[in-house]
C-alpha positions as CSV (number, residue, x, y, z in Angstrom):
1,M,-116.8,147.1,43.9
2,A,-118.2,144.4,46.2
3,M,-116.7,140.9,46.3
4,D,-119.3,138.5,47.8
5,C,-116.9,135.6,48.1
6,C,-114.1,137.5,49.9
7,P,-113.8,139.1,53.3
8,D,-114.0,142.9,53.5
9,V,-110.4,144.1,53.0
10,S,-111.2,147.8,53.3
11,P,-110.0,148.2,56.9
12,A,-106.6,146.6,55.9
13,V,-106.5,148.9,52.8
14,A,-107.1,151.9,55.0
15,L,-104.3,150.8,57.5
16,F,-101.8,150.4,54.7
17,R,-102.8,153.7,53.2
18,S,-102.3,155.4,56.5
19,L,-98.7,154.0,56.5
20,A,-98.0,154.6,52.8
21,D,-97.0,158.2,53.3
22,P,-93.3,158.5,54.0
23,A,-93.8,161.2,56.6
24,R,-96.4,159.1,58.5
25,L,-94.2,156.0,58.4
26,A,-91.2,158.1,59.6
27,I,-93.4,159.4,62.5
28,V,-94.4,155.8,63.4
29,L,-90.8,154.7,63.3
30,R,-89.7,157.6,65.5
31,L,-92.5,157.0,68.0
32,S,-91.5,153.3,68.2
33,Q,-88.5,154.6,70.1
34,G,-90.6,156.5,72.6
35,E,-92.8,159.6,73.0
36,A,-92.2,162.7,71.1
37,R,-93.6,166.2,70.9
38,V,-94.5,167.9,67.6
39,V,-91.4,170.1,67.8
40,D,-89.3,166.9,68.2
41,L,-90.9,165.4,65.1
42,T,-90.6,168.6,63.0
43,H,-86.8,168.7,63.7
44,H,-86.5,164.9,63.1
45,L,-88.4,165.1,59.8
46,G,-87.5,168.5,58.6
47,L,-91.2,169.3,57.9
48,A,-93.4,172.2,58.9
49,Q,-95.3,172.0,62.2
50,S,-98.6,172.2,60.4
51,T,-97.6,169.2,58.1
52,V,-96.5,167.1,61.1
53,S,-99.7,168.0,62.9
54,K,-101.8,166.8,60.0
55,H,-100.0,163.5,59.8
56,L,-100.3,163.1,63.6
57,A,-104.1,163.7,63.2
58,C,-104.3,161.0,60.6
59,L,-102.5,158.5,62.7
60,R,-104.6,159.4,65.7
61,D,-107.8,159.0,63.7
62,C,-106.6,155.5,62.8
63,R,-106.1,154.9,66.5
64,L,-102.4,154.1,65.9
65,I,-101.1,156.9,68.2
66,D,-102.4,158.9,71.1
67,S,-101.2,161.9,73.0
68,R,-100.9,163.1,76.6
69,A,-100.7,166.6,77.8
70,E,-98.0,167.8,80.1
71,G,-98.4,171.5,80.7
72,R,-98.7,173.2,77.3
73,Q,-96.9,170.3,75.5
74,S,-98.5,167.2,74.0
75,Y,-96.4,164.0,73.9
76,Y,-97.3,161.5,71.2
77,R,-96.9,157.8,71.5
78,L,-97.8,154.6,69.7
79,V,-100.7,152.8,71.2
80,R,-100.6,149.6,69.2
81,P,-97.4,147.7,69.7
82,E,-98.7,145.3,67.0
83,L,-97.8,148.0,64.5
84,I,-94.1,147.5,65.2
85,D,-94.5,143.7,64.7
86,L,-96.2,144.5,61.4
87,L,-93.3,146.7,60.3
88,R,-90.8,144.1,61.4
89,S,-92.6,141.5,59.3
90,A,-92.6,144.0,56.4
91,E,-88.8,144.4,56.7
92,T,-88.4,140.6,56.7
93,L,-90.6,140.3,53.7
94,L,-88.7,143.0,51.9
95,A,-85.4,141.3,52.7
96,E,-86.7,137.9,51.5
97,T,-87.9,139.3,48.2
98,G,-84.8,141.3,47.6
99,N,-86.9,144.5,47.9
100,A,-88.5,143.5,44.6
101,V,-91.5,145.7,45.5
102,A,-89.3,148.7,44.8
103,L,-89.2,147.6,41.2
104,C,-93.0,147.4,40.9
105,R,-94.1,149.6,38.0
106,N,-97.2,150.7,40.0
107,Y,-95.7,151.4,43.4
108,G,-91.9,151.2,43.1
109,T,-89.7,154.2,42.7
110,V,-88.9,155.5,39.3
111,E,-85.2,155.2,40.1
112,S,-85.5,151.5,41.0
113,V,-87.3,150.7,37.7
114,E,-84.7,152.6,35.7
115,E,-81.8,150.8,37.6
116,E,-83.3,147.4,36.8
117,A,-83.7,148.3,33.1
118,S,-80.1,149.2,32.7
């Protein structure tokens, strides 16, 4: 659906979708602390190596992370420090709204909506 009067928001939508998965967001938050190998991330997240690798590929395709090889190991890192600024802004927004987005019937958690109803 094209909106002639509005700027193209599809890149922003793609960015937020790339961060919408809990595992990818956890990877980004972990990488904000420094480089990590797949094995480090699998232990941190409790996910299978193949799952972590798929999430890393998604984030790399979005050019949010990159890797460097050292011997047989690959070390992943954030390449856009602006991403951390974005996440900090999101935390501020969530705090200011009282985490109301968690109560959103479309995107909030079922538990949050049920708690608000009782």
